[in-house]
C-alpha positions in Angstrom: 91.5 120.5 63.3 94.7 119.4 65.2 97.8 118.6 63.2 98.7 115.0 62.6 101.8 115.4 64.8 99.7 116.7 67.7 97.2 113.8 67.4 100.1 111.3 67.4 101.5 112.9 70.6 98.1 112.6 72.4 98.1 108.9 71.5 101.5 108.5 73.0 100.5 109.7 76.5 100.6 106.7 78.8 102.8 103.9 80.0 104.7 101.2 78.1 107.6 98.9 78.7 110.8 98.2 76.9 113.5 95.5 77.1 116.8 97.0 78.4 119.7 94.9 77.2 122.6 94.2 79.7 125.6 96.5 79.5 123.5 99.5 78.4 122.6 102.4 80.8 118.9 103.1 81.2 119.6 106.8 80.2 120.8 105.6 76.8 117.5 103.6 76.3 115.4 106.6 77.3 117.4 109.1 75.1 117.1 106.7 72.1 113.4 106.4 72.5 113.0 110.2 72.9 114.9 110.7 69.7 112.9 108.1 67.8 109.6 109.7 69.1 110.7 113.1 68.0 111.6 111.9 64.5 108.4 109.9 64.1 106.1 112.6 65.3 107.7 115.4 63.3 107.7 113.2 60.2 103.9 113.2 60.2 102.4 114.8 57.1 101.8 118.5 57.5 98.3 120.0 57.0 97.3 121.4 53.7 98.9 124.9 53.3 96.8 127.9 53.8 96.3 130.3 50.9 96.4 134.1 50.9 95.3 136.7 48.4 98.1 138.4 46.5 97.7 141.2 44.0 99.9 141.0 41.0 100.6 143.9 38.6 101.4 143.1 35.0 101.9 145.4 32.0 99.3 145.0 29.3 98.8 146.1 25.7 96.4 149.1 25.4 95.4 148.1 21.9 93.8 144.8 22.9 90.0 145.1 22.8 87.5 143.1 24.7 86.0 143.2 28.1 87.9 142.3 31.3 87.0 142.1 34.9 90.5 143.1 36.0 91.4 146.4 37.5 93.6 148.6 35.4 95.7 151.6 36.3 97.5 153.8 33.8 101.1 154.6 34.4 101.6 158.4 34.1 104.0 159.5 31.4 103.8 156.3 29.4 101.6 154.5 26.9 101.5 151.1 28.8 99.0 150.1 31.4 99.3 147.8 34.5 96.7 145.2 35.0 96.2 144.3 38.8 94.9 140.8 39.3 94.1 139.0 42.5 95.3 135.4 42.9 95.6 132.8 45.6 99.1 131.7 46.5 100.2 129.3 49.3 101.1 130.9 52.6 104.5 130.0 53.9 103.9 131.4 57.4 103.2 127.9 58.8 105.6 125.9 56.6 107.8 123.5 58.5 110.9 124.9 56.8 109.9 128.3 58.2 108.7 127.4 61.7 110.8 124.3 62.3 109.4 121.0 63.6 106.2 121.0 65.7 107.9 119.3 68.7 111.4 120.3 69.9 111.5 118.0 72.9 109.4 115.1 74.3 109.9 114.2 78.0 110.0 110.4 78.6 110.0 109.3 82.2 111.5 106.1 83.6 109.9 103.9 86.3 111.8 101.5 88.4 115.4 101.8 87.0 117.8 99.0 86.1 121.6 99.3 86.5 124.0 98.8 83.7 124.7 95.2 84.7 121.0 94.2 84.6 118.5 93.6 81.8 114.8 93.1 81.4 111.5 95.1 81.7 111.9 98.9 82.0 108.7 100.9 82.3 108.5 104.3 80.6 105.9 107.1 80.5 105.2 109.9 78.0 103.2 113.0 78.5 100.6 112.5 81.2 102.0 109.0 81.7 105.3 110.6 82.7 103.5 112.6 85.4 101.6 109.6 86.7 104.8 107.5 87.1 104.8 108.6 90.7 101.7 106.4 91.2 103.8 103.4 90.1 106.4 104.4 92.7 103.9 104.8 95.5 102.1 101.5 94.7 104.0 98.6 96.2 104.1 96.2 93.2 105.9 92.9 93.0 108.7 92.6 90.6 110.1 89.3 89.3 113.7 88.5 88.4 115.7 85.7 87.0 119.2 85.5 88.6 122.1 83.6 87.1 124.6 82.4 89.7 127.9 80.6 89.9 129.4 78.8 93.0 133.1 78.8 93.9 134.0 82.5 93.6 133.6 85.6 95.8 134.1 89.1 94.6 133.9 92.6 96.1 130.6 93.6 94.3 129.0 90.1 94.3 129.1 89.9 90.5 131.4 87.9 88.2 133.0 91.1 86.9 134.1 92.3 90.3 137.5 92.0 91.9 138.1 88.3 92.9 138.5 87.9 96.7 138.4 84.2 97.2 137.8 80.8 95.6 136.0 78.0 97.4 134.9 74.5 96.8 131.3 73.6 95.7 131.4 69.8 95.2 129.4 69.3 98.4 126.5 71.4 97.2 123.4 69.3 96.1 120.1 70.4 94.8 118.3 69.4 98.0 120.7 71.4 100.1 120.2 74.4 97.9 116.4 74.2 97.9 116.4 73.9 101.8 118.5 77.1 102.0 116.1 78.9 99.6 113.1 77.8 101.7 114.7 79.0 104.8 115.5 82.4 103.3 112.0 82.7 101.9 110.5 81.9 105.4 112.5 84.6 107.1 111.4 87.1 104.5 107.8 86.1 105.0 108.1 86.9 108.6 109.6 90.3 107.8 106.6 91.0 105.4 104.2 90.2 108.2 106.1 92.6 110.5 106.2 95.5 108.1 102.6 95.1 106.9 101.4 96.1 110.3 98.3 93.8 110.0 96.8 91.9 112.9 97.3 88.3 111.9 94.6 87.2 114.3 91.9 88.6 112.0 90.1 86.9 109.1 91.0 89.8 106.8 94.7 89.3 107.4 94.4 85.5 106.8 92.6 86.1 103.5 95.2 88.6 102.4 98.0 86.2 103.3 96.3 83.4 101.4 95.8 85.5 98.3 99.4 86.9 98.5 98.1 90.5 98.9 100.1 91.4 102.0 102.3 94.5 101.3 104.5 96.6 103.6 102.7 99.6 105.1 105.2 102.4 104.7 109.0 102.2 104.2 110.6 98.8 104.5 113.8 97.1 103.5 113.9 94.8 100.5 111.6 91.8 101.0 111.6 88.5 99.0 108.1 87.1 98.6 109.0 84.2 96.4 112.2 82.2 95.8 112.5 79.2 93.5 115.2 77.2 91.9 114.9 76.9 88.1 118.1 75.3 87.1 121.0 73.5 88.9 124.1 72.3 87.2 127.1 73.0 89.5 128.7 75.4 89.6 125.9 77.2 87.7 122.4 77.7 89.0 119.4 79.9 88.2 116.8 81.3 90.6 113.4 83.0 90.2 112.8 85.7 92.7 109.7 87.8 93.5 110.5 90.8 95.6 109.5 94.2 96.9 111.5 97.4 97.3 114.6 95.7 95.9 117.7 97.0 94.2 119.8 95.0 91.7 122.8 95.1 94.1 120.6 93.6 96.8 119.7 90.7 94.5 123.4 90.0 93.8 124.0 90.0 97.5 121.2 87.4 97.9 123.2 85.0 95.7 126.3 85.7 97.8 124.4 84.9 101.0 123.1 81.7 99.4 126.7 80.6 98.9 127.7 81.5 102.4 124.7 79.4 103.8 126.0 76.5 101.8 129.6 76.9 103.2 130.8 78.2 99.9 130.7 81.4 97.9 128.7 82.5 94.9 128.6 85.4 92.4 125.9 86.8 90.2 126.4 86.4 86.4 123.1 88.0 85.3 120.0 89.8 86.6 117.0 90.0 84.4 113.7 91.6 85.4 110.8 89.5 83.9 107.9 91.5 85.5 107.3 95.0 86.9 103.8 95.1 88.2 101.4 94.6 85.3 104.3 94.6 82.7 106.0 91.4 81.6 108.6 90.4 79.1 105.7 89.7 76.7 104.8 93.4 76.7 108.4 94.7 76.5 109.4 96.3 73.2 112.8 95.4 71.9 115.1 97.9 70.2 113.7 97.4 66.6 110.2 98.2 68.0 111.1 101.6 69.6 109.0 103.4 67.0 106.0 105.6 67.2 103.5 103.1 65.8 104.7 100.2 68.0 104.8 102.4 71.1 101.3 103.8 70.5 100.1 100.2 70.1 101.8 99.2 73.4 100.2 102.1 75.3 96.8 101.3 73.9 97.1 97.7 74.9 98.1 98.7 78.5 95.1 101.0 78.7 92.7 98.3 77.6 94.2 95.7 80.0 94.1 98.3 82.8 90.3 98.9 82.2 89.7 95.1 82.1 91.5 94.7 85.5 89.5 97.5 87.0 86.2 96.0 85.8 87.1 92.6 87.2 88.1 94.1 90.6 84.8 96.1 90.7 82.9 92.9 90.0 84.7 91.0 92.7 84.0 93.8 95.2 80.3 93.9 94.2 80.0 90.1 94.5 
């Protein structure tokens, strides 16, 4: 029968998501989770110790009468005898203090990374899930972000922490003007998506894919925005919701910079938060206090069950 630590590791094989806070490198998140998993798995109760037969020799009094099933052997040159008895004693060959912990290292893989400035959903994989993370990279999945911006400033890296280059006015910017610019940018990105999808738009199949939002780039493509919406506007501050493909966090900061230029002003990014990465959302993301073996096992099992449900639904739709 497998050890409790081995059974726990097999339950950990799969994908799960965590919430990476801003200002923290993704490597620190991964290393912390690896350490917690090692401690949790190796803390599993060890199996019952095996026993071995050990023969013990003890001196005995030769004047004692009575039957005995023990083997005796007389020591030459003396009047005492040694009684050899068989007993079962615990075997220390497999004791944790002798062999050390069952697991010395657990490899945790990282999906689409987040830079130090950004926060949000970060997908990780353990065991076989670590190896299958390449499937997540190859599949062109949509990721959602919330971007916090501020008008009136321009920096060298498009963030509020960069070196200040210029200050501009923003009093002329209204909500209607901002929404028109966002609609224009989304329209240009939709054209780029049609170009890189390499689909004949004169076919019924292409029309249905476009209506359902299933168009994806065929092969390599630059970052493409599939959705852009204004959530909050209180000058100079504003918040955008972005759905995109093949993006980087620096590209998203540059998008806010371009929004400012289109409005004859400047803008910097004050925060990037990923709210969805494919099937993983903020609802599934584990915060730091939940980076434990039981919580991660539960998250992996929930992802497996939801994945089976999605496959069953897609099979039914194809059959229908």
